[in-house]
Biopython code that builds the backbone (N, CA, C, O; Angstrom):
import numpy as np
from Bio.PDB.StructureBuilder import StructureBuilder

atoms = [
    (1, "MET", "N", (3.214, 121.571, -29.030)),
    (1, "MET", "CA", (3.411, 121.310, -30.446)),
    (1, "MET", "C", (2.114, 121.587, -31.184)),
    (1, "MET", "O", (1.057, 121.078, -30.810)),
    (2, "ARG", "N", (2.194, 122.373, -32.203)),
    (2, "ARG", "CA", (1.026, 122.693, -33.016)),
    (2, "ARG", "C", (0.914, 121.711, -34.168)),
    (2, "ARG", "O", (1.918, 121.166, -34.627)),
    (3, "VAL", "N", (-0.293, 121.488, -34.630)),
    (3, "VAL", "CA", (-0.525, 120.576, -35.733)),
    (3, "VAL", "C", (-0.503, 121.321, -37.061)),
    (3, "VAL", "O", (-0.201, 120.724, -38.093)),
    (4, "GLY", "N", (-0.806, 122.574, -37.055)),
    (4, "GLY", "CA", (-0.844, 123.332, -38.300)),
    (4, "GLY", "C", (0.237, 124.390, -38.316)),
    (4, "GLY", "O", (1.042, 124.479, -37.388)),
    (5, "GLY", "N", (0.260, 125.180, -39.350)),
    (5, "GLY", "CA", (1.176, 126.310, -39.420)),
    (5, "GLY", "C", (2.597, 125.912, -39.712)),
    (5, "GLY", "O", (2.850, 125.071, -40.574)),
    (6, "ILE", "N", (3.531, 126.513, -38.996)),
    (6, "ILE", "CA", (4.960, 126.335, -39.252)),
    (6, "ILE", "C", (5.410, 124.911, -38.957)),
    (6, "ILE", "O", (6.222, 124.358, -39.699)),
    (7, "ASP", "N", (4.893, 124.301, -37.876)),
    (7, "ASP", "CA", (5.299, 122.936, -37.546)),
    (7, "ASP", "C", (4.930, 121.967, -38.666)),
    (7, "ASP", "O", (5.715, 121.082, -39.006)),
    (8, "ASN", "N", (3.752, 122.130, -39.230)),
    (8, "ASN", "CA", (3.312, 121.274, -40.329)),
    (8, "ASN", "C", (4.191, 121.491, -41.559)),
    (8, "ASN", "O", (4.503, 120.533, -42.266)),
    (9, "THR", "N", (4.588, 122.713, -41.822)),
    (9, "THR", "CA", (5.456, 123.023, -42.953)),
    (9, "THR", "C", (6.826, 122.372, -42.770)),
    (9, "THR", "O", (7.401, 121.840, -43.720)),
    (10, "ILE", "N", (7.334, 122.418, -41.563)),
    (10, "ILE", "CA", (8.641, 121.796, -41.279)),
    (10, "ILE", "C", (8.561, 120.285, -41.474)),
    (10, "ILE", "O", (9.474, 119.680, -42.037)),
    (11, "ILE", "N", (7.479, 119.679, -41.014)),
    (11, "ILE", "CA", (7.310, 118.238, -41.170)),
    (11, "ILE", "C", (7.230, 117.868, -42.650)),
    (11, "ILE", "O", (7.894, 116.931, -43.093)),
    (12, "ASN", "N", (6.425, 118.596, -43.410)),
    (12, "ASN", "CA", (6.293, 118.313, -44.849)),
    (12, "ASN", "C", (7.610, 118.509, -45.587)),
    (12, "ASN", "O", (7.952, 117.726, -46.473)),
    (13, "THR", "N", (8.345, 119.551, -45.225)),
    (13, "THR", "CA", (9.641, 119.807, -45.856)),
    (13, "THR", "C", (10.624, 118.692, -45.540)),
    (13, "THR", "O", (11.364, 118.247, -46.417)),
    (14, "SER", "N", (10.636, 118.240, -44.295)),
    (14, "SER", "CA", (11.528, 117.153, -43.894)),
    (14, "SER", "C", (11.204, 115.877, -44.650)),
    (14, "SER", "O", (12.106, 115.182, -45.118)),
    (15, "MET", "N", (9.922, 115.566, -44.769)),
    (15, "MET", "CA", (9.524, 114.358, -45.500)),
    (15, "MET", "C", (9.890, 114.472, -46.977)),
    (15, "MET", "O", (10.324, 113.495, -47.588)),
    (16, "SER", "N", (9.719, 115.641, -47.542)),
    (16, "SER", "CA", (10.057, 115.860, -48.948)),
    (16, "SER", "C", (11.558, 115.701, -49.180)),
    (16, "SER", "O", (11.976, 115.090, -50.163)),
    (17, "LEU", "N", (12.360, 116.247, -48.281)),
    (17, "LEU", "CA", (13.819, 116.124, -48.414)),
    (17, "LEU", "C", (14.261, 114.668, -48.281)),
    (17, "LEU", "O", (15.149, 114.219, -49.006)),
    (18, "ALA", "N", (13.652, 113.941, -47.367)),
    (18, "ALA", "CA", (13.996, 112.526, -47.188)),
    (18, "ALA", "C", (13.619, 111.731, -48.436)),
    (18, "ALA", "O", (14.377, 110.864, -48.869)),
    (19, "ARG", "N", (12.469, 112.018, -49.007)),
    (19, "ARG", "CA", (12.025, 111.332, -50.221)),
    (19, "ARG", "C", (12.971, 111.649, -51.382)),
    (19, "ARG", "O", (13.332, 110.760, -52.152)),
    (20, "ASN", "N", (13.365, 112.903, -51.503)),
    (20, "ASN", "CA", (14.295, 113.292, -52.575)),
    (20, "ASN", "C", (15.647, 112.621, -52.411)),
    (20, "ASN", "O", (16.262, 112.211, -53.396)),
    (21, "ALA", "N", (16.116, 112.506, -51.171)),
    (21, "ALA", "CA", (17.394, 111.838, -50.920)),
    (21, "ALA", "C", (17.317, 110.366, -51.304)),
    (21, "ALA", "O", (18.255, 109.820, -51.885)),
    (22, "ALA", "N", (16.190, 109.722, -50.977)),
    (22, "ALA", "CA", (16.022, 108.311, -51.331)),
    (22, "ALA", "C", (15.974, 108.138, -52.842)),
    (22, "ALA", "O", (16.584, 107.212, -53.378)),
    (23, "MET", "N", (15.264, 109.008, -53.529)),
    (23, "MET", "CA", (15.189, 108.917, -54.989)),
    (23, "MET", "C", (16.550, 109.166, -55.630)),
    (23, "MET", "O", (16.885, 108.544, -56.638)),
    (24, "SER", "N", (17.320, 110.055, -55.063)),
    (24, "SER", "CA", (18.663, 110.317, -55.571)),
    (24, "SER", "C", (19.558, 109.089, -55.388)),
    (24, "SER", "O", (20.329, 108.738, -56.281)),
    (25, "ASP", "N", (19.450, 108.445, -54.234)),
    (25, "ASP", "CA", (20.233, 107.230, -53.990)),
    (25, "ASP", "C", (19.848, 106.122, -54.962)),
    (25, "ASP", "O", (20.710, 105.407, -55.473)),
    (26, "ILE", "N", (18.558, 105.986, -55.213)),
    (26, "ILE", "CA", (18.090, 104.966, -56.156)),
    (26, "ILE", "C", (18.601, 105.280, -57.558)),
    (26, "ILE", "O", (19.067, 104.383, -58.261)),
    (27, "GLY", "N", (18.519, 106.544, -57.971)),
    (27, "GLY", "CA", (19.006, 106.934, -59.290)),
    (27, "GLY", "C", (20.496, 106.679, -59.447)),
    (27, "GLY", "O", (20.949, 106.242, -60.505)),
    (28, "THR", "N", (21.248, 106.949, -58.406)),
    (28, "THR", "CA", (22.690, 106.703, -58.444)),
    (28, "THR", "C", (22.982, 105.212, -58.568)),
    (28, "THR", "O", (23.884, 104.817, -59.307)),
    (29, "ALA", "N", (22.231, 104.386, -57.856)),
    (29, "ALA", "CA", (22.423, 102.937, -57.943)),
    (29, "ALA", "C", (22.094, 102.418, -59.339)),
    (29, "ALA", "O", (22.810, 101.569, -59.870)),
    (30, "VAL", "N", (21.024, 102.918, -59.930)),
    (30, "VAL", "CA", (20.647, 102.489, -61.277)),
    (30, "VAL", "C", (21.706, 102.918, -62.293)),
    (30, "VAL", "O", (22.068, 102.140, -63.176)),
    (31, "LEU", "N", (22.200, 104.141, -62.172)),
    (31, "LEU", "CA", (23.247, 104.592, -63.090)),
    (31, "LEU", "C", (24.530, 103.783, -62.919)),
    (31, "LEU", "O", (25.225, 103.502, -63.896)),
    (32, "GLY", "N", (24.843, 103.412, -61.683)),
    (32, "GLY", "CA", (26.022, 102.578, -61.436)),
    (32, "GLY", "C", (25.899, 101.228, -62.109)),
    (32, "GLY", "O", (26.861, 100.717, -62.682)),
    (33, "LYS", "N", (24.689, 100.643, -62.034)),
    (33, "LYS", "CA", (24.454, 99.348, -62.681)),
    (33, "LYS", "C", (24.555, 99.483, -64.204)),
    (33, "LYS", "O", (25.109, 98.607, -64.869)),
    (34, "ALA", "N", (24.025, 100.567, -64.749)),
    (34, "ALA", "CA", (24.123, 100.807, -66.192)),
    (34, "ALA", "C", (25.577, 100.971, -66.617)),
    (34, "ALA", "O", (25.975, 100.491, -67.678)),
    (35, "LEU", "N", (26.367, 101.647, -65.794)),
    (35, "LEU", "CA", (27.787, 101.813, -66.103)),
    (35, "LEU", "C", (28.503, 100.470, -66.100)),
    (35, "LEU", "O", (29.330, 100.208, -66.974)),
    (36, "ASP", "N", (28.195, 99.616, -65.128)),
    (36, "ASP", "CA", (28.800, 98.287, -65.092)),
    (36, "ASP", "C", (28.446, 97.487, -66.346)),
    (36, "ASP", "O", (29.295, 96.791, -66.904)),
    (37, "THR", "N", (27.200, 97.589, -66.781)),
    (37, "THR", "CA", (26.755, 96.878, -67.980)),
    (37, "THR", "C", (27.498, 97.381, -69.212)),
    (37, "THR", "O", (27.920, 96.587, -70.052)),
    (38, "GLN", "N", (27.657, 98.699, -69.320)),
    (38, "GLN", "CA", (28.360, 99.272, -70.468)),
    (38, "GLN", "C", (29.841, 98.904, -70.459)),
    (38, "GLN", "O", (30.434, 98.682, -71.514)),
    (39, "GLU", "N", (30.433, 98.841, -69.278)),
    (39, "GLU", "CA", (31.845, 98.434, -69.182)),
    (39, "GLU", "C", (32.017, 96.993, -69.645)),
    (39, "GLU", "O", (32.984, 96.672, -70.336)),
    (40, "ALA", "N", (31.083, 96.126, -69.269)),
    (40, "ALA", "CA", (31.152, 94.723, -69.695)),
    (40, "ALA", "C", (30.979, 94.620, -71.213)),
    (40, "ALA", "O", (31.675, 93.843, -71.867)),
    (41, "ALA", "N", (30.059, 95.396, -71.765)),
    (41, "ALA", "CA", (29.857, 95.380, -73.214)),
    (41, "ALA", "C", (31.099, 95.896, -73.939)),
    (41, "ALA", "O", (31.482, 95.347, -74.971)),
    (42, "GLY", "N", (31.724, 96.934, -73.415)),
    (42, "GLY", "CA", (32.948, 97.473, -74.009)),
    (42, "GLY", "C", (34.084, 96.481, -73.957)),
    (42, "GLY", "O", (34.857, 96.358, -74.906)),
    (43, "ALA", "N", (34.188, 95.764, -72.834)),
    (43, "ALA", "CA", (35.240, 94.755, -72.711)),
    (43, "ALA", "C", (35.025, 93.630, -73.724)),
    (43, "ALA", "O", (35.985, 93.118, -74.300)),
    (44, "GLY", "N", (33.770, 93.250, -73.937)),
    (44, "GLY", "CA", (33.478, 92.224, -74.939)),
    (44, "GLY", "C", (33.824, 92.693, -76.339)),
    (44, "GLY", "O", (34.331, 91.919, -77.152)),
    (45, "LEU", "N", (33.552, 93.959, -76.621)),
    (45, "LEU", "CA", (33.876, 94.518, -77.936)),
    (45, "LEU", "C", (35.384, 94.549, -78.166)),
    (45, "LEU", "O", (35.857, 94.221, -79.254)),
    (46, "VAL", "N", (36.127, 94.941, -77.152)),
    (46, "VAL", "CA", (37.594, 94.957, -77.265)),
    (46, "VAL", "C", (38.115, 93.542, -77.487)),
    (46, "VAL", "O", (39.050, 93.335, -78.261)),
    (47, "LYS", "N", (37.510, 92.571, -76.808)),
    (47, "LYS", "CA", (37.930, 91.177, -76.970)),
    (47, "LYS", "C", (37.670, 90.702, -78.403)),
    (47, "LYS", "O", (38.498, 89.999, -78.982)),
    (48, "MET", "N", (36.520, 91.085, -78.976)),
    (48, "MET", "CA", (36.226, 90.703, -80.361)),
    (48, "MET", "C", (37.194, 91.358, -81.333)),
    (48, "MET", "O", (37.634, 90.719, -82.288)),
    (49, "ILE", "N", (37.531, 92.614, -81.107)),
    (49, "ILE", "CA", (38.478, 93.312, -81.985)),
    (49, "ILE", "C", (39.849, 92.666, -81.899)),
    (49, "ILE", "O", (40.521, 92.498, -82.916)),
    (50, "ASP", "N", (40.273, 92.301, -80.692)),
    (50, "ASP", "CA", (41.566, 91.629, -80.530)),
    (50, "ASP", "C", (41.573, 90.282, -81.241)),
    (50, "ASP", "O", (42.577, 89.906, -81.845)),
    (51, "ALA", "N", (40.456, 89.551, -81.174)),
    (51, "ALA", "CA", (40.385, 88.258, -81.853)),
    (51, "ALA", "C", (40.472, 88.450, -83.367)),
    (51, "ALA", "O", (41.114, 87.652, -84.050)),
    (52, "ALA", "N", (39.842, 89.488, -83.898)),
    (52, "ALA", "CA", (39.910, 89.760, -85.338)),
    (52, "ALA", "C", (41.328, 90.141, -85.739)),
    (52, "ALA", "O", (41.795, 89.740, -86.805)),
    (53, "ALA", "N", (42.011, 90.901, -84.910)),
    (53, "ALA", "CA", (43.391, 91.289, -85.207)),
    (53, "ALA", "C", (44.296, 90.064, -85.227)),
    (53, "ALA", "O", (45.202, 89.974, -86.055)),
    (54, "MET", "N", (44.054, 89.121, -84.318)),
    (54, "MET", "CA", (44.869, 87.912, -84.295)),
    (54, "MET", "C", (44.614, 87.083, -85.547)),
    (54, "MET", "O", (45.545, 86.510, -86.113)),
    (55, "GLU", "N", (43.367, 87.017, -85.981)),
    (55, "GLU", "CA", (43.054, 86.276, -87.211)),
    (55, "GLU", "C", (43.745, 86.912, -88.410)),
    (55, "GLU", "O", (44.255, 86.198, -89.273)),
    (56, "ARG", "N", (43.773, 88.225, -88.481)),
    (56, "ARG", "CA", (44.442, 88.899, -89.591)),
    (56, "ARG", "C", (45.954, 88.652, -89.554)),
    (56, "ARG", "O", (46.596, 88.606, -90.604)),
    (57, "SER", "N", (46.519, 88.497, -88.375)),
    (57, "SER", "CA", (47.959, 88.255, -88.309)),
    (57, "SER", "C", (48.304, 86.850, -88.795)),
    (57, "SER", "O", (49.390, 86.628, -89.330)),
    (58, "VAL", "N", (47.385, 85.901, -88.611)),
    (58, "VAL", "CA", (47.617, 84.530, -89.061)),
    (58, "VAL", "C", (47.286, 84.390, -90.548)),
    (58, "VAL", "O", (48.023, 83.739, -91.287)),
    (59, "ASN", "N", (46.183, 84.995, -90.986)),
    (59, "ASN", "CA", (45.744, 84.943, -92.384)),
    (59, "ASN", "C", (45.556, 86.376, -92.894)),
    (59, "ASN", "O", (44.429, 86.870, -92.921)),
    (60, "PRO", "N", (46.621, 87.041, -93.291)),
    (60, "PRO", "CA", (46.510, 88.461, -93.638)),
    (60, "PRO", "C", (45.686, 88.750, -94.885)),
    (60, "PRO", "O", (45.186, 89.864, -95.042)),
    (61, "ASN", "N", (45.532, 87.771, -95.775)),
    (61, "ASN", "CA", (44.814, 88.027, -97.020)),
    (61, "ASN", "C", (43.324, 87.700, -96.937)),
    (61, "ASN", "O", (42.561, 88.076, -97.827)),
    (62, "VAL", "N", (42.909, 87.020, -95.904)),
    (62, "VAL", "CA", (41.511, 86.618, -95.791)),
    (62, "VAL", "C", (40.703, 87.791, -95.249)),
    (62, "VAL", "O", (40.986, 88.307, -94.168)),
    (63, "GLY", "N", (39.700, 88.203, -96.008)),
    (63, "GLY", "CA", (38.794, 89.240, -95.565)),
    (63, "GLY", "C", (39.319, 90.656, -95.715)),
    (63, "GLY", "O", (38.653, 91.602, -95.293)),
    (64, "SER", "N", (40.471, 90.824, -96.294)),
    (64, "SER", "CA", (41.012, 92.183, -96.417)),
    (64, "SER", "C", (40.525, 92.896, -97.669)),
    (64, "SER", "O", (40.577, 94.124, -97.731)),
    (65, "ASN", "N", (40.052, 92.156, -98.670)),
    (65, "ASN", "CA", (39.562, 92.748, -99.912)),
    (65, "ASN", "C", (38.123, 92.330, -100.143)),
    (65, "ASN", "O", (37.706, 91.221, -99.807)),
    (66, "PHE", "N", (37.382, 93.255, -100.726)),
    (66, "PHE", "CA", (35.978, 92.987, -101.043)),
    (66, "PHE", "C", (35.737, 93.404, -102.485)),
    (66, "PHE", "O", (35.838, 94.584, -102.821)),
    (67, "ASP", "N", (35.422, 92.447, -103.329)),
    (67, "ASP", "CA", (35.151, 92.737, -104.733)),
    (67, "ASP", "C", (33.642, 92.617, -104.952)),
    (67, "ASP", "O", (33.010, 91.654, -104.516)),
    (68, "MET", "N", (33.086, 93.605, -105.629)),
    (68, "MET", "CA", (31.644, 93.586, -105.875)),
    (68, "MET", "C", (31.376, 94.015, -107.309)),
    (68, "MET", "O", (31.931, 95.004, -107.789)),
    (69, "SER", "N", (30.531, 93.269, -107.974)),
    (69, "SER", "CA", (30.118, 93.631, -109.342)),
    (69, "SER", "C", (28.609, 93.797, -109.363)),
    (69, "SER", "O", (27.872, 93.017, -108.760)),
    (70, "VAL", "N", (28.164, 94.830, -110.070)),
    (70, "VAL", "CA", (26.724, 95.071, -110.164)),
    (70, "VAL", "C", (26.289, 94.902, -111.586)),
    (70, "VAL", "O", (25.107, 95.060, -111.893)),
]
sb = StructureBuilder()
sb.init_structure("model")
sb.init_model(0)
sb.init_chain("A")
sb.init_seg("    ")
for serial, (resi, resn, name, xyz) in enumerate(atoms, 1):
    if name == "N":
        sb.init_residue(resn, " ", resi, " ")
    sb.init_atom(name, np.array(xyz, "f"), 0.0, 1.0, " ", f" {name:<3s}", serial, name[0])
structure = sb.get_structure()
């Protein structure tokens, strides 16, 4: 086994590929967590919209008009 030349290049390439694979896995995990957070935020927004729709069905005239004088 040689320490320099082609063997050293193969070792460096292997280490680089392993590092890139690990970084890709980490990036995928972070994006997955961000997606989960956005899904939770979207679900909360839908819940708020549904609550507003229910309020309008009970009190249809409240908040439907806005009068402004300058």
